[in-house]
N, C-alpha and C positions, 0 to 999 in steps of 0.2 A: 511632389508629384506622385510618389508611390502611395502615399496615404489617400490621396484623392481617388486614384485608380482603385484601391482596395475598397474604399467607401462606396464608390459607384457600383462595383461588382457585387458587394454585399447587398446593396439596395435592390438591384435588379434581381438577384437570386431570391430575396425575400418576397418581392412583388410577384415573381413567377410562381413560387410555391403557394402564396396566399390565394391566387386566382384559381388554382386547380383543386379546391376543396370540394366542389360539387360534382357528383357523378350522375350520369344518366343511365338508366337501365330499363329493360322490359322483362317481366316475368309472367308466366302463364298461371292464371288463377281460375279455378272452376266456379261457375255461377250461371244463373239463367235469366235474371230479371233486373228491374230497376231497384228493387229492394237489395238485391245482392250487390249491385253497383255501389249503392250508398254504404252498405256494411263493409265492403272490401276497401273502398277509399278511406273510410273513416278509420279502420283498423290500421291502415298503412300510415295515414297522416298523423295519427296519435303516437307513432313510433318516433322517439327522439331522434332528430336529425333529418327526418323526411320533410321535404319542402313542397313537393307536389306529387299527387298520385291520381291518375285518371285511368279508369278501367273501362274497357270496351265490351259491351254485351255480345257484339257479333264475333269478335276475334278472341275474346277471353284474355286479352293482353292488358297487363297493368304497366303503364308507363310511369316511371319514377324519376324524380330529381331528389337526391339526397346528399347530405354531408358525410363523406366517407370517413371523416375523423370522428364522427359520433355514432354511426351505425354501419351495418353491412346488409347484404341481401338475405343472409340466413336469419338475421334478427327480424327483418321486415316480414319474411315468409312465416316465421313463428307467430308473429302478431296476427297475421291474416288467418293462419290455421286455428289459432285460439278463438277467432271470431266465427269459425265454423266453415271455412273454405279451404279446400285443398289447393296446394301449389304444386308445381312440378317436383319440388324437392321435399315438401313436407305434407303429409296427410293430416287433415284436421282430426282432433280427438273425437271419438264417437259422441261424447257428451256435448261438445260444442256444436257438432253437426246436428244432433237431435234438437238443440235449442233453437235452430233457425226456423223460420216460418215454413209451413208445409209447401207453399208454392216455390220455395227456394231449394228444394231437395234435388240438387243437381245429380245426385247418384241414382235417383229413381228415373228409369227410362220413360215412364208415363208422364212425369212432370216435364222432362226435357222435350218430349214429343208435343206436349200441349203448348210450350213456348214457341215452337217452330211455326 
């Protein structure tokens, strides 16, 4: 009886831990248009462990589902910054920012005003 109880306990524990691998998170990412949306989502989804990435042009929020065993928010933020977009935690390198299309220059007030 003790073996059966132990086996059931281990099985339940294993199932519980296996189900909690996916995390949901939202991070703020700067951008202004549909091209930015595509670039941001692509950079996030190409990060190993990211299962879903949806960025909102209106709110600048990137909603993520990712496997916390394979990646973390800092790694995802670095991937997005390397694609040319600032996150709340990491500023994109100037070289990456300079490489994005001129209509996507979210640091330029004129471009941002034109998008409104």
